C-alpha positions, -999 to 999 in steps of 0.1 A, spaced: 108 -59 -105 70 -58 -110 46 -48 -137 12 -33 -128 -15 -46 -151 -48 -28 -153 -79 -43 -168 -108 -18 -168 -142 -35 -175 -175 -17 -181 -184 -20 -144 -154 -35 -127 -116 -33 -123 -90 -60 -122 -54 -49 -113 -24 -71 -106 12 -67 -96 30 -93 -117 66 -106 -113 76 -108 -150 103 -133 -144 81 -159 -128 48 -147 -141 36 -149 -106 9 -125 -94 22 -110 -62 -8 -89 -53 -42 -83 -69 -72 -60 -66 -105 -70 -82 -133 -45 -76 -169 -48 -87 -173 -11 -91 -168 11 -122 -131 15 -128 -133 53 -125 -152 52 -92 -138 63 -59 -140 27 -46 -119 14 -75 -93 41 -71 -90 35 -34 -84 -2 -40 -59 6 -67 -42 31 -44 -38 4 -18 -24 -20 -44 2 6 -55 13 9 -18 25 -27 -21 44 -22 -54 82 -26 -52 105 -16 -80 77 -9 -105 90 -14 -140 59 -5 -161 21 -3 -162 2 -22 -188 -34 -11 -196 -58 -33 -214 -77 -15 -241 -109 -32 -254 -105 -13 -287 -75 4 -303 -94 17 -333 -77 22 -366 -46 39 -350 -35 18 -320 -31 -16 -336 -5 -32 -313 9 -27 -278 21 8 -277 40 31 -252 17 59 -242 25 95 -251 2 125 -257 -6 115 -293 -13 79 -284 -37 91 -257 -55 112 -283 -57 82 -306 -73 62 -278 -98 90 -271 -108 91 -308 -117 54 -306 -140 57 -276 -172 57 -296 -164 22 -309 -164 8 -273 -184 32 -252 -190 7 -224 -152 3 -218 -129 30 -232 -141 61 -214 -134 45 -180 -101 31 -193 -90 66 -204 -99 81 -171 -79 54 -153 -50 59 -177 -49 96 -169 -50 91 -132 -22 65 -132 0 86 -155 -4 115 -130 3 92 -101 32 74 -118 47 99 -142 82 84 -143 70 48 -151 63 39 -188 27 32 -195 17 8 -223 -17 3 -239 -25 -32 -251 -55 -34 -274 -76 -65 -275 -79 -58 -313 -42 -63 -318 -45 -101 -321 -68 -97 -351 -50 -69 -368 -39 -92 -397 -73 -107 -404 -75 -117 -441 -92 -91 -461 -121 -114 -469 -127 -119 -432 -123 -83 -422 -142 -65 -450 -179 -56 -447 -201 -57 -478 -208 -20 -476 -203 9 -500 -166 16 -506 -171 52 -497 -185 43 -462 -157 17 -456 -130 42 -464 -144 73 -448 -154 57 -415 -128 29 -413 -155 3 -413 -140 -32 -408 -141 -62 -386 -117 -56 -357 -123 -86 -334 -118 -86 -296 -107 -107 -267 -73 -108 -282 -53 -109 -249 -73 -139 -239 -69 -156 -272 -31 -151 -273 -27 -165 -238 -50 -195 -246 -32 -202 -279 2 -202 -263 -10 -225 -234 -26 -250 -257 5 -251 -279 25 -259 -248 0 -286 -237 1 -302 -272 39 -298 -273 37 -282 -307 46 -247 -320 17 -223 -320 26 -214 -356 18 -249 -368 -17 -251 -352 -52 -248 -365 -74 -241 -335 -109 -231 -327 -112 -209 -296 -141 -195 -277 -140 -169 -250 -172 -171 -230 -178 -146 -201 -196 -113 -198 -186 -108 -234 -184 -138 -258 -168 -145 -291 -152 -172 -312 -119 -172 -331 -103 -194 -357 -65 -195 -356 -43 -208 -384 -5 -209 -380 -6 -185 -351 -28 -160 -368 -64 -150 -363 -82 -158 -396 -118 -154 -385 -137 -140 -355 -173 -133 -345 -170 -98 -331 -169 -70 -356 -164 -32 -356 -176 -31 -320 -178 -57 -291 -216 -59 -296 -215 -82 -326 -215 -120 -327 -226 -144 -300 -252 -139 -273 -235 -125 -242 -244 -118 -206 -262 -85 -212 -254 -78 -249 -275 -91 -277 -248 -102 -301 -257 -102 -338 -292 -93 -348 -308 -86 -382 -298 -50 -392 -333 -47 -408 -348 -53 -373 -329 -23 -360 -340 -2 -389 -376 -13 -384 -375 -4 -347 -361 31 -355 -386 38 -383 -418 21 -369 -416 25 -331 -409 53 -306 -374 39 -298 -345 62 -306 -308 55 -311 -300 60 -274 -327 36 -263 -315 10 -288 -280 14 -275 -290 9 -239 -313 -20 -247 -288 -39 -269 -258 -34 -245 -274 -36 -211 -308 -54 -212 -304 -81 -238 -284 -113 -239 -289 -138 -211 -305 -111 -190 -332 -103 -216 -338 -139 -226 -343 -149 -189 -369 -121 -184 -344 -102 -163 -337 -131 -140 -299 -131 -143 -271 -125 -168 -251 -153 -150 -251 -188 -164 -246 -203 -129 -279 -188 -118 -296 -199 -150 -283 -235 -149 -297 -238 -113 -330 -222 -123 -336 -239 -157 -354 -271 -144 -382 -249 -131 -380 -218 -151 -388 -220 -189 -372 -186 -196 -339 -195 -179 -339 -228 -199 -346 -209 -231 -318 -184 -224 -293 -212 -220 -305 -229 -252 -302 -198 -272 -268 -191 -257 -253 -225 -265 -270 -226 -299 -254 -194 -310 -220 -205 -296 -222 -237 -317 -232 -217 -348 -202 -194 -342 -177 -222 -338 -190 -241 -368 -189 -210 -389 -153 -202 -378 -143 -238 -386 -149 -231 -423 -118 -209 -422 -96 -240 -412 -85 -270 -432 -83 -291 -400 -90 -287 -363 -61 -295 -340 -80 -284 -309 -111 -268 -295 -103 -244 -266 -128 -230 -241 -117 -200 -221 -133 -170 -203 -150 -172 -170 -179 -193 -184 -157 -214 -206 -134 -222 -177 -159 -228 -150 -192 -239 -165 -192 -276 -175 -229 -277 -183 -225 -250 -209 -195 -266 -225 -214 -299 -227 -244 -283 -244 -221 -266 -269 -202 -296 -280 -234 -317 -282 -240 -299 -315 -205 -302 -329 -202 -339 -336 -201 -331 -373 -167 -315 -367 -154 -346 -351 -157 -332 -316 -165 -357 -288 -194 -352 -265 -177 -371 -237 -162 -343 -217 -150 -344 -181 -159 -318 -156 -140 -289 -143 -102 -289 -137 -80 -272 -112 -55 -263 -140 -54 -259 -177 -58 -292 -196 -77 -317 -216 -114 -324 -209 -121 -348 -239 -110 -384 -240 -73 -389 -247 -80 -406 -280 -105 -380 -293 -102 -370 -329 -103 -333 -318 -89 -327 -283 -109 -302 -262 -91 -281 -237 -101 -256 -210 -77 -227 -204 -81 -204 -174 -83 -168 -186 -51 -150 -176 -53 -116 -193 -32 -101 -166 -2 -123 -176 -6 -116 -213 -8 -79 -205 25 -82 -187 41 -100 -216 28 -75 -242 38 -45 -220 74 -58 -218 74 -66 -255 64 -30 -264 93 -18 -242 117 -41 -260 122 -63 -230 111 -99 -234 125 -111 -201 
C-alpha cells in the first residue's frame, strides 16, 4: 500500500509516494513551478503512474482557518470550509484548492485528507492565542493566533523525543523552523504553548521574502501618508521583503548571502537581521517554559546552514545554550557537546512523512 502526500507551496510542489508501514518514500516529484501549473500537473501525473495500491491522498494545508482544525477527510463541506479560509493564506491556499480539486477528479475512489499546519497549535493557551483587540472584532472575524509549520514541528518533536529516549509528553522544547517561511515554537508536555506566527503566515520572524512582524503603526502610516494601497503593501510584504529586501534584491537564499557577506554589506546586514530576529523569537518563546530540555533546528535552513545556526545560538547563552556547535550531519542528531546543559539538535524536515501519519490517523488507521 502507498499514500500520496501533496505539499503545495506558493511557487512549488512536493509530492511523495510513501509506504506507510516502513515510512519509506518510494517515489517523489519536487517541482519548482506553481503547484497549479501545467508543469506541476505533468510531473504529478507521472508520479501517479508509479503508484500501486494507493490507499489515500494527504494534502498539506498551510491554514485550516477556524473550521478545519485537525486532519480531516474531505467532502464537499470540508472543501467549502477550506475555500473560506483562502484569504488567510493567499500565497498558498488557492493553489492547494486547485490541486485538491484536480486530484479528487483524478482519484475519485480514494479518500482525500486535508492536514492543516495550524492543527498542531489548535490548543494554544488563551493567553498565547488572544490578540489585545476589541472583543467585537475578535468574535466577528475569528481573530486569534493560529500558528503554522505544525507538520514540521510534530515530526521534529517526535524525532527529538526518540533521540532523547523520553516521551514527547514530558518534554519542554524550543523549536525553530527556518526555511522560505520561518517561525519558532515552544512545546510543553507535547503541546504548543507559544509560537511566533499569528493569524497569517506573515507574522513573526524575518523570512526569505516575507517581512515578518513590523510595527502596525508603520503600515497605517504608509496607507495614510503615501501613495501605497493595500494591494501594494500585500505584494511588498509577502514578495519583496525579508532576506530579499534586506539584501537589496540580491537573494532570498541564505546560502547566497553567506557566500556574499564578506564583500557585500547588504548581504551581511540581511543575515544579521535574520539571526537577530530568530534569537529574539526563541528567547521570547522560552518565557513560556519552566525549563529547556532541547533546542531543535529544522526546516531547510535549520537543517543545512551551520553558519546561521551558529550566529543564532551565539546570542542565546543566557538560556544556557552552548555556542560550540558541530557542523552539518547526514542524519538527525545532536550538534552541541554531549555534556551541554541544553542539547541542540538538527532534525531534517520530513513533512511528507508526517502527512502520511496524519492522513492515516484521520482515516482511523495508525498502521
